[in-house]
C-alpha positions as CSV (number, residue, x, y, z in Angstrom):
1,X,-126.0,-82.1,-19.6
2,X,-123.5,-83.7,-21.3
3,X,-123.6,-82.4,-24.5
4,X,-123.6,-78.8,-22.9
5,X,-120.0,-78.8,-21.9
6,X,-118.9,-80.1,-25.1
7,X,-120.3,-77.4,-26.8
8,X,-119.4,-74.4,-24.2
9,X,-115.7,-76.1,-24.5
10,X,-115.6,-75.1,-28.3
11,X,-117.0,-72.4,-28.0
12,X,-114.3,-71.0,-25.9
13,X,-111.8,-72.7,-28.3
14,X,-112.8,-71.1,-30.8
15,X,-113.0,-67.8,-28.9
16,X,-109.0,-67.8,-28.1
17,X,-108.6,-68.4,-31.7
18,X,-109.9,-65.9,-33.6
19,X,-108.5,-63.1,-31.6
20,X,-105.0,-61.1,-32.5
21,X,-102.0,-62.2,-30.9
22,X,-100.5,-58.9,-29.2
23,X,-96.9,-59.6,-28.7
24,X,-94.6,-55.9,-27.6
25,X,-92.6,-54.8,-30.0
26,X,-89.6,-54.9,-29.4
27,X,-88.5,-50.6,-28.3
28,X,-85.2,-50.3,-31.1
29,X,-82.7,-48.6,-28.5
30,X,-80.6,-46.6,-30.8
31,X,-77.2,-47.6,-30.5
32,X,-74.5,-44.9,-28.5
33,X,-72.4,-43.6,-30.4
34,X,-69.2,-45.6,-29.8
35,X,-65.9,-43.1,-29.4
36,X,-62.5,-44.3,-31.0
37,X,-60.9,-44.3,-28.3
38,X,-57.3,-42.5,-28.6
39,X,-54.1,-42.8,-26.7
40,X,-54.6,-41.3,-23.2
41,X,-52.4,-38.6,-22.3
42,X,-50.9,-38.5,-18.6
43,X,-50.6,-34.7,-17.1
44,X,-47.0,-34.0,-16.5
45,X,-46.7,-33.9,-13.0
46,X,-46.5,-30.0,-11.9
47,X,-42.6,-28.9,-9.5
48,X,-43.7,-29.0,-5.6
49,X,-42.9,-25.5,-4.9
50,X,-40.1,-25.3,-2.9
51,X,-39.5,-23.0,0.7
52,X,-35.5,-22.2,-0.2
53,X,-34.5,-21.1,-2.9
54,X,-31.2,-22.1,-4.4
55,X,-28.4,-19.7,-3.4
56,X,-27.0,-17.2,-5.5
57,X,-23.3,-16.7,-5.9
58,X,-22.5,-14.0,-6.9
59,X,-19.5,-13.0,-8.8
60,X,-16.4,-11.7,-6.8
61,X,-13.7,-9.3,-8.0
62,X,-9.8,-10.6,-7.9
63,X,-8.2,-8.1,-6.7
64,X,-4.3,-7.9,-9.1
65,X,-1.7,-7.5,-6.3
66,X,-0.4,-4.2,-6.1
67,X,3.5,-4.8,-6.6
68,X,4.1,-0.8,-5.4
69,X,8.2,-0.8,-6.4
70,X,10.0,0.2,-3.2
71,X,11.8,3.9,-3.8
72,X,15.4,3.6,-4.4
73,X,18.0,6.9,-3.1
74,X,14.9,7.9,-0.8
75,X,16.4,11.5,0.3
76,X,17.4,11.2,3.4
77,X,15.0,14.0,5.8
78,X,15.9,17.2,6.5
79,X,14.5,18.6,9.2
80,X,12.0,21.8,9.8
81,X,14.2,25.3,10.6
82,X,12.0,26.5,13.4
83,X,11.5,30.7,13.1
84,X,14.4,31.8,15.5
85,X,17.0,29.0,13.9
86,X,15.9,30.4,10.9
87,X,16.8,33.9,11.6
88,X,20.0,33.4,12.9
89,X,21.2,31.8,10.0
90,X,20.8,34.3,7.5
91,X,22.5,36.1,10.1
92,X,25.5,34.1,9.7
93,X,25.5,33.9,5.8
94,X,24.0,37.5,4.6
95,X,25.2,39.5,7.6
96,X,28.4,41.6,8.5
97,X,31.1,40.0,10.1
98,X,29.8,41.6,14.0
99,X,26.6,39.8,13.6
100,X,27.0,36.4,12.3
101,X,30.0,36.2,15.2
102,X,26.9,36.8,17.4
103,X,24.7,34.4,15.5
104,X,26.9,32.7,16.0
105,X,27.2,32.7,19.3
106,X,23.7,32.4,19.7
107,X,23.3,29.5,18.2
108,X,25.7,27.1,20.6
109,X,23.8,29.0,23.4
110,X,19.9,27.6,22.0
111,X,22.2,24.4,22.6
112,X,19.2,20.9,21.3
113,X,17.2,23.1,19.7
114,X,19.9,24.3,16.7
115,X,20.0,21.2,16.0
116,X,18.6,22.1,13.1
117,X,21.8,23.9,12.1
118,X,24.6,22.3,12.4
119,X,24.8,22.4,8.3
120,X,25.2,26.2,8.3
121,X,27.6,25.9,11.5
122,X,29.5,23.7,8.9
123,X,29.9,25.6,6.1
124,X,30.5,29.0,8.4
125,X,33.5,27.3,9.2
126,X,35.0,28.2,6.2
127,X,33.9,32.4,7.2
128,X,36.5,34.6,5.9
129,X,37.5,36.5,9.6
130,X,39.0,34.2,12.4
131,X,36.9,35.9,14.8
132,X,33.9,34.5,13.4
133,X,34.8,31.1,12.5
134,X,36.5,31.5,16.1
135,X,32.2,31.7,17.0
136,X,31.4,28.4,14.6
137,X,34.0,26.3,16.1
138,X,32.7,26.7,19.9
139,X,29.3,26.6,18.7
140,X,30.2,23.3,16.6
141,X,31.5,22.2,19.6
142,X,28.7,23.0,22.8
143,X,26.8,21.3,20.2
144,X,28.2,18.0,19.4
145,X,26.3,16.2,21.7
146,X,23.4,17.8,18.7
147,X,25.4,16.3,16.4
148,X,24.4,12.6,16.1
149,X,20.5,13.6,16.2
150,X,21.6,16.2,12.6
151,X,23.6,12.8,10.9
152,X,20.4,12.6,8.5
153,X,20.6,15.9,7.6
154,X,24.4,16.4,7.7
155,X,24.5,13.7,4.9
156,X,22.4,14.4,2.8
157,X,24.3,18.2,3.3
158,X,27.6,16.6,1.8
159,X,25.5,16.9,-1.6
160,X,25.0,20.2,-1.1
161,X,26.7,21.9,-5.2
162,X,28.5,24.7,-2.1
163,X,31.7,23.7,-2.0
164,X,32.3,24.8,1.4
165,X,29.1,22.9,3.0
166,X,31.0,19.8,1.6
167,X,34.2,20.4,3.4
168,X,32.4,22.1,6.3
169,X,30.2,18.8,7.2
170,X,33.5,16.6,6.2
171,X,35.0,18.3,8.8
172,X,31.5,18.1,11.5
173,X,31.5,14.0,10.3
174,X,35.3,13.9,11.1
175,X,34.5,16.1,15.1
176,X,31.6,13.5,16.0
177,X,34.1,10.2,15.6
178,X,32.3,6.6,15.7
179,X,29.0,8.4,16.1
180,X,29.0,9.4,12.6
181,X,29.9,5.6,11.4
182,X,26.4,5.6,8.9
183,X,28.4,8.4,7.6
184,X,31.0,6.3,5.8
185,X,28.8,4.7,2.9
186,X,28.6,8.7,1.9
187,X,31.7,10.8,2.6
188,X,33.9,7.6,0.8
189,X,32.1,8.5,-3.0
190,X,33.6,12.2,-1.7
191,X,37.5,11.6,-2.0
192,X,36.4,11.7,-5.7
193,X,35.4,15.2,-4.9
194,X,36.6,18.2,-7.4
195,X,37.6,20.1,-4.4
196,X,40.7,19.5,-3.4
197,X,40.2,20.8,0.2
198,X,37.1,18.8,0.5
199,X,38.5,16.0,0.0
200,X,41.2,16.6,2.4
201,X,38.8,16.9,4.1
202,X,36.6,13.7,3.8
203,X,39.9,11.7,3.9
204,X,40.8,13.1,7.6
205,X,36.6,12.7,8.3
206,X,37.3,8.7,7.4
207,X,40.2,8.5,9.8
208,X,38.4,10.1,12.6
209,X,34.9,8.2,12.5
210,X,36.9,4.5,11.3
211,X,40.0,4.1,12.4
212,X,41.1,2.9,9.5
213,X,44.0,5.4,7.2
214,X,43.3,4.2,3.4
215,X,44.7,7.2,2.0
216,X,43.1,9.3,-0.8
217,X,42.4,6.0,-2.3
218,X,38.2,5.3,-2.7
219,X,38.7,2.0,-4.2
220,X,40.4,0.5,-0.6
221,X,38.3,3.1,1.3
222,X,35.1,0.6,-0.3
223,X,37.2,-2.6,0.1
224,X,37.1,-1.9,3.8
225,X,34.2,-1.0,4.3
226,X,32.3,-4.4,2.1
227,X,34.6,-6.3,5.0
228,X,32.7,-4.4,7.7
229,X,28.7,-5.8,6.9
């Protein structure tokens, strides 16, 4: 019995030693390709949109200050002559003796409406007819209250080319007296007028207006007037 067990053991050992070993073959895993690491580029952040747009400054044009020079030696305003007065003035200048006298009387009767006729009436003081001159003088006396309102027009008439007009206007200004004080600067240069009758009428007007008497000396009058300002 003992010998039988030994045989079985030996047979088992022989069987185990003669069989090939079945070692597992290792599976080769191909190495994964290594990607060369480069520098990492960080994306730049996009600007966030804003709802409020930046204000746009519109260029404003700079206006240069206008320098408008003030006019010098501006002519005095002369009111327009109404048609009725214009017709009488034409008769006073171009009509016959009777028409001139009647025109002067009608102008006197018109009162304030005939104030614009004062320069022409002043010129008519040199009319050759005594009857016309008398009617003109009455018209001037009747219109004396309106003569102050017509002062700018009378002052302008002192530059008229007609010597008769300048002489007559100077007489009317003298009739106004102190009411015509604004005309003194216009009358003083007229003392140098080429017409002696005009010069004498101007001197008389200056005495009547100012109450002073410097004769025919424009420098003396000018010096006095400068002291009044």
